[in-house]
N, C-alpha and C positions, 0 to 999 in steps of 0.2 A: 503494498503501497505506497502510499505517497503524500506527502504537507498541502495540499493540495487541494488535492481529491482523498482522503480517504476511505478508503473502505470499512463498510458496517458487514451489521450479519445480515441476516435476513429475518433475524427475532430484533432485531435494533428498528427495523426499519419500516415494520404491521404494525409496532408497537410506537412508533409515532406519526408513522396513518391516523393512525385509531386520537393521536389526542387531538392533534388541529383538531381532526372533523369531532373528536366531539365537543372542544366548547369554541366551537365557531358560529361566531357573534355574540360571545362575552371575555370576559378573561383568559391565560391561561393561570390558574391553582402553581399555589408555592411546589404545590408537591407534582404537578405535569412541569413545572419550567428547574427542576429541579435532574425529569429526568432528559429532558431534551437536552439537556446542559452534560447531563453525566454522556449521551447519546452524540453532542457532538461536543464537543469542550471549546468553549472561547480562539481562534488561534490565538496563537505568537509569532511573534515577527524579531530575523527574517524564521522563514517556516525553515526546518531541520528536518532531512530526508528521513525516514526511519521505513528500518525494510523489516514485516515480519515470517518468518521464511513457520510455511505450515509441510508434516509431513504426510501426503496421504497423496489419495486420487478429492481433482476438485470434479463434482458432480457438474451436473449440468443444466441447466434452470427451463423448465418447461413454455412452450412463449401460447404453441399450440396444437389441438386438435381435434380433424377433422374427419371430418367415413364422407365415403363417394355416395351417401346415401343420401344427405346435407348440403354435400358441392357438387351435385353430380356433373360438372366442371368438368373433375380434377380427371387429369389422365394418369391413372396410376398405373404406375406397370399389373402386366399379368398374374392374373391368384391374388393384388395386392386390391384392399378397400377405404388402406386405412393410416390417410397419414400425420403420422405425429411432428413436428416444427421444436428442440430444442435450442437457445445457446450457452454462449462459456457470461461469468456475469463481467466479466474485464472485457474491457475497450481490444479490437485489432484491429489495424490500432487504435479507429473511433469510431468498432460501434461494436458487438457482437459480432461476433464468429459464431454462425449457427449449422449442427445441422441434420441432416434431415429420412427419418430413417418411415420407406413404404412396410406398410403388415401387413397382415392377414388377421379384418377381427378374434372369426375367427379362429383363433391360434394365439392366443393371448390371451392366457388364461392364469397363466402364478401373478397377480396383481398385487404392489406393493398397498397398504394399507396406510402409510406418514411416505412419499418417494422420499429418496436422498438429498438435502440438503446443502450448499456450496460453504463453509467455513464465512464465509464473504462476500456485497455485491458491491459493487465498485458506484458505483452508480445506482440514487435511491429508481427510477425511470430502469432500470435494464432489470429491476424486481415485478416481476406486471403481477395487476391485479390476479383475482378470477375474475370468469364474464361468463354466463350463458351467451351458445350461440345460436343471433341469429338471426340465417340467410335472408336476405336482398338482389332478384339476383334483378343486374339493373342494366343500362346501354351506357356503355360509350363508344367516344370519339381520339385517337392518336390525337399526345402534342402537336399542339399549328409547325415547332418546330422540325415534324418529324412530313408533313406537305410539302408543296407546290409550295414558289409569290405566287402562283394564279393562282393553287387556289386560295391561297392564308386573301387573294387583295377580293375573294369572292365572299370569302368570309368577311371581313371583313367592310363592304357597304349591304352584305345583306346585313350586319346584327348592330348598323346603324339605328334602322324603327328599333333593334330591340332593350340595343341597348341603354335609349332614348327614352325607352316606354317600359323597364327597374331601374327610371337611370343612374346608370354602373357604366365603367370607360368602354368605348365602346373594344381598344383594340383591347384588355382581356374579353373580352363578351366570352369570349367562342373556351377563352381556356376556363374560365370558371364556374360555367355555367352547362356545358356540350360539352368536351372534353375528360377532362380526369377526374370521378366519383371519388374525391377526399375518404382518407379512412381508413382502415384495416377493408383486405379485397385478394381473393383467390381466381388469378386470368386477368385481362385487362388490360391497358396500356400501364408505359411508367410516364409518369411523372418531365420533364428537368429542369429544377427549380433551379438546380444544383450546381447537374453537367450537362454538357451536349449530348445530345444521341450521339448514336456508335457502331457500329455491330457487332456483336456479340457474341462467337464460336462455341460450340462446342471442346474444349483441349481430349477429347476422345477420337471422335467423330470428326470436326470440322460443322457441324452440320449449327446454322442460325438458332441462339436459345430466347427464347420468350418467357415471358414472365409467370413466371406461378406462382408468387402472392409480390405480398407487400400489404408490411407489416407498419404503422401512420404513429406518429405522434399523435395527433385532431382527427377529430370523425366527425366534425364539422368545415367546409371551405370555407374562404374568405375572399368570395364573393357579399360578402355585406347582407345576401338572402338567404334564403333556404333550401335551395335549385338541389342541395350534396345529400342533406338534412336526412340519418336516417329514420325508422319509428319508430315513436318513442315506446320507451320500455326501461320499469318499474326498477331494472339496478341502476345504481349512484357506484360513479368507483370511491379512488381515495377518498378525497376532499371530498365535503360538500362543495358542490356545483360543477361539479364532473360530468353526470351524464347526459348521453347524446355530445360527449368531449373531450372526453381522455376518461374514460370508463373500463381503461385498463390501466390507467397511474406509468403507461412504459416512454421512455420520449429515447429520442433519438435526437441525438447529436443539443444541437439547441431546437430542433424544432421540426426534422423531416421526417419522410421519409428511407426503410431500410426495403428494395424492390428484392427481390428470390429472383434469379432469372434458372429455369434448367429447360435441358436439351429434348425435344420433344422425338428423338429420335428411342431416346433411351433417357428416365429419367431417374434412373440409377449413379448414369456419366455426374459428374462431379458441377454443384452449381457453381454460380456468379454473385456475389452477393455490393450490390449497390447502391451508396446514399445520393438519395435527389428533392 
């Protein structure tokens, strides 16, 4: 761990979340303040790097478990109907490194009552809060950067009255309202907010990679409207006000998305991660 972002135990991070949730709308109690200061002691400067060794394997954290029966657009290997996504609780180097496990649900018989957890997590946003899956199938279109100049101009002209009606910027209307749906999703198109589009090919067979899944910080878009708002649901995130906004508690970078690209010829070939 380092002095800038000292890692915390999963138990302490969950306790911290419970304290903030319980104290919403009121002052912290002395006991709560004492607990929070224990979890995150006041920093002293200059920061001194302190590395603590750990003897043993580091458990991965569960990120998503998807069944083909719930997400029919999944394209699993033959004989598999379950995708499990796990990630490392530390940076590699700017986001967690993921592992994909394609399995047959019928073959999973030895289920642990309490899955193993890592001794520490580098950032609070790397510890997902449990959420119930509520699949919603939608239609979206490629980012404007993946379109020809001619088509971009046609869309800009078409967007003028649409954007005026919703009091939005004509230049960004297509991307905000029609192009990439925000939030966690399977399949679809990547957003290119922090990177430029470029071909990505499988390291095993050279096939062009496709988006398998997007892990997002936010569930709602930044268009100021409700074009991509998820269906209302009773579940809330780790803090008050996170319902439909950041229910998973996950944060990628300073608020980005982590796209997982897989090979359509064989989804068990090595996958690619990209933050945008």
